[in-house]
C-alpha positions, 0 to 999 in steps of 0.5 A: 500500500502506498502512503500519502504524507497525510496517511503517514501523519495520521498513523497512531501507534498503540501504547504498549505497557511494557517494552513499548516504543519511545513515542517521541522517536516514533513521531520524529521518524514518521515526521522525517518520513513525511518530509522525505516523502513530500520531497520525493513527491515534489521532485517527482512532480518537477520531473513530470513537469520537465518530462511534459516540457521535453515532450512538448519541445520534442513535438515542436522539433518533430513538427519542425523536422517534418516541415523541413523535410517537406520543404526539402522535398519541395525544393528537390521537386522544384529543382528537378522541374527547373532542370527538366524545363531547362533541358526542354528549352535547350532541346528546343533551341537546338532543334530550332537552330538545326532547322534554321541551319538546314534552311540556310544550307538549302538557301545557300545550295539554291544560290549556288545552283543559281550562280552556277546556272548564271555562270553557264549562261554567261559562258554560253553567251560568251562563246556565242559572242566570241563565235560571232566576233570571230565570224565578223573578223573573218568576214572583215578580213575576207572583205579586206582581202577582196579589196586588195 
């Protein structure tokens, strides 16, 4: 049975006629037990309060930890999204650059064909002009030869 300080205060000893206990000593001992017991109860309550405080603080820190974990996960997801978007943009830029380069090359090839065609036409025109000039000179020489 657990005694409270009040239980111990209310204990009454029977007086024995012979070989009885020293009443003052018994009461002093009980008083000391009451004081010690009261001290233990106060210490226990103080420890209990500290435990509750520590539990509250632990709960607070656990909530902070959970918040930090969620923030970290969100930051990781955000950074992954940013990387994905950057990779997509880079891919789009590369694709667009390749398309533009292909168009530039095709335009340059068309220009080369056009210039080659023009060069061939000029060569033909030059050959025709040269042939006409030679014919003209030959006919002029023939005329000069006939005049002499």
